[in-house]
C-alpha positions in Angstrom: -19.1 -12.7 23.2 -21.2 -9.8 24.3 -20.2 -6.6 26.2 -19.6 -6.6 29.9 -22.7 -5.9 32.0 -23.0 -4.4 35.5 -22.7 -7.8 37.3 -19.5 -8.7 35.5 -18.0 -5.3 36.2 -18.8 -5.6 40.0 -17.1 -9.0 40.1 -14.0 -7.7 38.3 -13.9 -4.7 40.7 -14.2 -7.0 43.8 -11.4 -9.3 42.5 -9.1 -6.4 41.8 -9.8 -4.9 45.2 -9.0 -8.2 46.9 -5.8 -8.8 44.8 -4.4 -5.3 44.8 -5.8 -3.8 48.0 -7.6 -0.4 48.5 -4.4 1.6 48.4 -3.1 0.4 45.0 -6.4 0.2 43.2 -6.7 4.0 42.6 -3.2 4.1 41.2 -3.9 1.1 38.9 -7.1 2.7 37.7 -5.4 6.0 36.9 -2.6 4.1 35.0 -5.1 2.1 33.1 -7.1 5.2 32.2 -3.9 7.0 31.0 -2.9 3.9 29.0 -6.4 3.6 27.3 -6.4 7.4 26.5 -2.9 7.1 24.9 -4.0 4.1 22.9 -7.1 5.9 21.7 -5.0 9.0 20.7 -2.5 6.8 18.8 -5.3 4.9 17.1 -7.0 8.2 16.0 -3.7 9.6 14.8 -3.0 6.5 12.7 -6.5 6.6 11.3 -6.3 10.2 10.3 -2.9 9.7 8.7 -4.2 6.8 6.6 -7.2 8.8 5.5 -4.9 11.7 4.5 -2.8 9.4 2.4 -5.8 7.9 0.7 -7.1 11.4 -0.1 -3.7 12.4 -1.5 -3.5 9.3 -3.7 -7.0 9.9 -5.0 -6.2 13.5 -5.8 -3.2 12.6 -7.9 -3.8 12.4 -11.6 -3.9 8.8 -12.8 -0.6 7.4 -14.0 0.3 4.3 -15.9 1.0 1.5 -13.5 3.8 -1.0 -14.1 1.3 -3.8 -14.5 -0.3 -2.2 -17.5 1.5 -3.1 -20.8 3.3 -0.3 -22.5 1.8 0.8 -25.8 4.0 -0.5 -28.7 5.4 2.2 -30.9 4.4 2.1 -34.5 7.0 0.2 -36.4 8.2 1.2 -39.9 9.1 -1.5 -42.3 12.8 -2.3 -42.2 14.6 -0.9 -45.3 16.2 -3.6 -47.4 19.8 -4.2 -46.2 22.5 -2.9 -48.4 24.0 -6.3 -48.9 20.8 -7.3 -50.8 21.0 -4.2 -52.9 24.6 -4.9 -53.7 23.8 -8.5 -54.8 21.0 -7.2 -57.1 23.4 -4.7 -58.6 26.0 -7.4 -59.1 23.5 -9.8 -60.7 22.2 -7.1 -62.9 25.7 -6.3 -64.0 26.4 -10.0 -64.7 23.3 -10.1 -66.9 24.5 -7.0 -68.8 27.9 -8.6 -69.3 26.6 -11.9 -70.7 
């Protein structure tokens, strides 16, 4: 689909003139122009807002994202539980007694 050429624009104008009449056509054109201008303004405002947000995100220092795994802290070997120490002590005392 290409852009509208002069012949297509003339046909659209003639059809609009026939449908709406010469009195309503200027009002419709004015309303259409205001609507298009408002649409352009809103589009430009949205575009500038998005660009500002992208710049703000790029300016922030990089942070760890939740998808990245957390570094595991270095684990120290678990000390031997006291129950094992007690059993060794008891066995040693049993050997001493016998």
